[in-house]
TORMAR-537549 format. One record per residue (C-alpha): x, y, z negated. Coordinates in steps of 0.02 Angstrom, whole numbers, plus 50000, padded with zeros to 5 digits. Each point is the difference from the previous one (the first is absolute). Layout:
N
REC      xx      yy      zz
REC       X       Y       Z
...
//
This chain:
305
REC      xx      yy      zz
REC   52644   58655   50190
REC   50042   49819   49922
REC   49957   49974   49829
REC   50142   49980   49871
REC   50000   49833   49914
REC   49965   49995   49820
REC   50129   49929   49891
REC   49974   49813   49984
REC   49974   49971   49822
REC   49994   49822   50014
REC   50183   49987   50052
REC   50053   50080   49848
REC   49905   49901   49890
REC   50054   49837   50069
REC   50178   50066   49994
REC   50004   50070   49820
REC   50009   49819   49898
REC   50141   49960   50097
REC   50087   50170   49988
REC   49977   50017   49827
REC   50071   49828   49954
REC   50150   50017   50103
REC   50011   50178   49927
REC   50002   49914   49821
REC   50118   49867   50023
REC   50124   50071   50135
REC   49998   50184   50022
REC   49990   50056   49815
REC   50142   49881   49934
REC   50097   50047   50148
REC   49994   50180   49949
REC   50023   49960   49826
REC   50168   49890   50056
REC   50051   50145   50092
REC   49991   50120   49869
REC   50077   49884   49856
REC   50146   49979   50112
REC   50037   50199   49992
REC   50009   49997   49805
REC   50126   49926   49869
REC   50009   49959   49822
REC   50070   50144   49888
REC   50032   50045   49823
REC   49801   50092   49981
REC   49930   49865   50117
REC   49974   49995   50195
REC   50082   50130   50085
REC   49996   50046   50191
REC   50169   49957   50073
REC   49958   50016   50186
REC   50094   49887   50122
REC   50137   49959   49861
REC   49926   49819   49993
REC   50044   49988   50183
REC   50163   50068   49982
REC   50028   49869   49871
REC   49931   49849   50090
REC   50100   50041   50146
REC   50165   50076   49931
REC   50020   49913   49837
REC   50103   49843   50035
REC   49915   49902   49879
REC   49826   50031   50074
REC   50051   50023   50183
REC   50075   49828   50003
REC   49851   49907   49943
REC   49891   50100   50115
REC   50102   49963   50152
REC   50029   49823   49960
REC   49790   49978   49977
REC   49989   50105   50165
REC   50105   49883   50088
REC   49919   49845   49940
REC   49831   50072   50037
REC   50054   50038   50177
REC   50074   49822   50022
REC   49832   49936   49934
REC   49911   50093   50132
REC   50118   49953   50146
REC   49972   49813   49959
REC   49805   50018   50003
REC   50023   50087   50166
REC   50118   49877   50090
REC   49906   49850   49909
REC   49833   50023   49960
REC   49933   50111   50126
REC   50062   49898   50149
REC   49953   49838   49923
REC   49826   50075   49981
REC   49977   50055   50173
REC   50061   49820   50061
REC   49867   49920   49879
REC   49860   50122   50063
REC   50045   49959   50178
REC   50009   49798   49969
REC   49827   50016   49910
REC   49916   50103   50119
REC   50032   49851   50125
REC   49816   49934   50056
REC   50093   49837   50017
REC   50060   49976   49826
REC   49898   49890   49893
REC   49971   50031   49807
REC   50049   50192   50038
REC   49875   50044   49842
REC   50077   49890   49887
REC   50182   50047   50054
REC   49948   50189   49972
REC   49939   49967   49830
REC   50147   49899   49938
REC   50119   50154   50053
REC   49877   50138   49926
REC   49981   49892   49828
REC   50179   50054   49928
REC   49954   50201   50026
REC   49856   49971   49864
REC   50096   49923   49880
REC   50070   50103   49845
REC   50185   50051   50004
REC   50015   49931   49819
REC   49953   49820   50074
REC   50110   50022   50146
REC   50160   50064   49925
REC   49989   49868   49859
REC   49968   49841   50115
REC   50143   50057   50121
REC   50106   50043   49848
REC   49967   49817   49956
REC   50006   49924   50173
REC   50190   50086   50027
REC   50053   49957   49828
REC   50162   49891   50003
REC   49965   49907   49842
REC   49812   49951   50016
REC   49943   50075   50184
REC   49944   49880   50128
REC   50093   50092   50140
REC   50160   49909   49976
REC   49913   49825   50009
REC   49910   50053   50154
REC   50157   50054   50091
REC   50069   49831   49946
REC   49856   49914   50072
REC   50045   50062   50179
REC   50197   49984   49961
REC   50025   50191   49973
REC   50040   50005   49820
REC   50167   50083   50027
REC   49917   50142   50060
REC   49900   50040   49843
REC   50082   50135   49871
REC   49924   50094   49855
REC   49942   50139   50124
REC   49912   50101   49855
REC   50148   49989   49899
REC   50138   50075   50124
REC   50014   50189   50030
REC   50019   49982   50187
REC   49843   49886   50032
REC   49863   50058   49880
REC   49921   50147   50070
REC   49997   49894   50171
REC   49919   49849   49914
REC   49872   50105   49913
REC   49967   50099   50164
REC   49964   49843   50090
REC   49887   49942   49859
REC   49909   50162   50029
REC   49996   49964   50183
REC   49915   49831   49975
REC   49873   50073   49880
REC   49947   50141   50114
REC   50035   49939   50188
REC   49810   49975   50001
REC   49958   50183   50009
REC   50090   50048   50165
REC   49942   49826   50064
REC   49825   50051   49981
REC   50008   50167   50051
REC   50092   49962   50160
REC   49869   49863   50029
REC   49854   50119   49987
REC   50094   50121   50129
REC   50021   49859   50112
REC   49817   49953   49992
REC   49970   50189   50032
REC   50076   49994   50182
REC   49862   49996   50130
REC   49975   49845   50089
REC   50029   50082   50165
REC   50174   50045   49968
REC   50032   49818   49970
REC   49895   49934   50146
REC   50098   50119   50112
REC   50159   49935   49938
REC   49951   49835   50027
REC   49942   50039   50183
REC   50169   50056   50015
REC   50079   49835   49935
REC   50061   50071   49847
REC   49959   49870   49865
REC   50068   49939   49839
REC   50143   50091   49923
REC   50046   50106   50150
REC   49829   50068   49971
REC   50018   50035   49814
REC   50184   50092   50046
REC   49931   50091   50145
REC   49814   50045   49960
REC   49953   49979   49819
REC   50147   50046   49904
REC   50011   50189   50075
REC   49807   50026   49954
REC   50019   49931   49824
REC   50145   50119   49984
REC   49910   50129   49904
REC   49940   49868   49866
REC   50182   49939   49991
REC   50041   50174   49953
REC   49868   50007   49872
REC   50070   49853   49925
REC   50169   50056   49993
REC   49970   50162   49896
REC   49893   49895   49882
REC   50142   49883   49979
REC   50108   50159   49959
REC   49884   50071   49864
REC   49962   49835   49926
REC   50186   49953   50000
REC   50066   50169   49924
REC   49871   49972   49866
REC   50038   49823   49966
REC   50019   49962   49809
REC   49903   49842   49936
REC   50091   49850   50080
REC   50171   50065   49947
REC   49929   50038   49837
REC   49934   49832   49977
REC   50135   49900   50072
REC   50159   50098   49947
REC   49931   50124   49850
REC   50005   50167   49977
REC   50196   49996   50016
REC   49989   49934   50169
REC   50130   49884   49992
REC   50128   49938   50033
REC   50104   50147   49955
REC   49862   50114   50084
REC   50021   49918   50163
REC   49798   49996   50025
REC   49981   50165   49919
REC   49863   50096   50096
REC   49933   50177   49979
REC   49856   49930   49915
REC   50104   49904   49872
REC   50110   50153   49973
REC   49845   50109   49973
REC   49923   49885   49885
REC   50157   49985   49880
REC   50026   50181   50013
REC   49832   50059   49967
REC   49945   49880   49873
REC   50172   49941   49925
REC   50061   49816   49993
REC   50089   49915   49850
REC   50120   50111   49929
REC   49965   50148   50130
REC   49882   50123   49952
REC   49862   50053   50120
REC   50022   50173   50076
REC   49831   50059   50090
REC   50064   50142   50079
REC   50142   49908   50088
REC   49882   49862   50038
REC   49884   50132   50084
REC   50151   50073   50099
REC   50035   49814   50068
REC   49812   49987   50042
REC   50013   50167   50091
REC   50160   49947   50104
REC   49909   49838   50040
REC   49828   50109   50067
REC   50136   50109   50102
REC   50075   49854   50067
REC   49835   49919   50068
REC   49938   50159   50042
REC   50145   50041   50121
REC   49986   49808   50069
REC   49814   50020   50041
REC   50026   50169   50069
REC   50138   49937   50111
REC   49879   49846   50061
REC   49866   50116   50032
REC   50063   50139   50100
REC   50154   49914   50080
REC   49920   49830   50037
REC   49826   49995   49989
REC   49974   50141   50139
REC   50108   49873   50122
REC   49890   49854   49959
REC   49829   50092   50063
REC   50034   49983   50165
REC   49963   49809   49978
REC   49833   50030   49921
REC   49834   49978   50106
//
């Protein structure tokens, strides 16, 4: 009769610090936020209201208009990243993984450096660059004969959000680039050698051989992009302020949550409605991640070794 293996206490010992830290800074605040969203202000203090705050958020025209505007802006912010940042990151990784490219390490470092910069620095610098009064963008476009294309992009409702999304793409394109670069390097040499023996080289080799093999990594990058963009706040706040101007054209769920929870100018803070918005954000992100895990990731496993 085989012996039963004893409990491996060393696993619990090594996991305990991470579990305790994660519980303290993530799980407990999450439970507190969910709990706070079920209460409201009463004459005698805090009273349990159940789902009334959610009914107000989605049913009251004053609240629902701001929420759906922020959600639509968040969706567009995410779409720009998916259509620009991730494809550009894949192309850069493919170029930098070429053994014929000289100074590849320098290029990787130069592209990745913006990701370690503070949001405050990035937002302030780009606001200065794009300023029609003292910015250098008009002069740079004038130097190449394209000054007619310049406009106060951050001051127009139709272009402000897209401009900030592209600034965010510039800052974070290094992350998908490095992740895809690592995935490309993990492809077995035997696969590449077999493709070369069949005469498949260059870009045809990337599209037909390498790209299908790195699809799981692209899927992970996509879900990270989704989570990060629906938690976006810093760049909008630094560049456009808490009111996310002009006329709330750049208002995201994060800035909407900030104004509601903490208050701004003459608007008083409402922690209960703020927690309600935070809970709605959590639900949106949770649904998106579950769709990815159960509908997309399972189909990508066939490409894994």
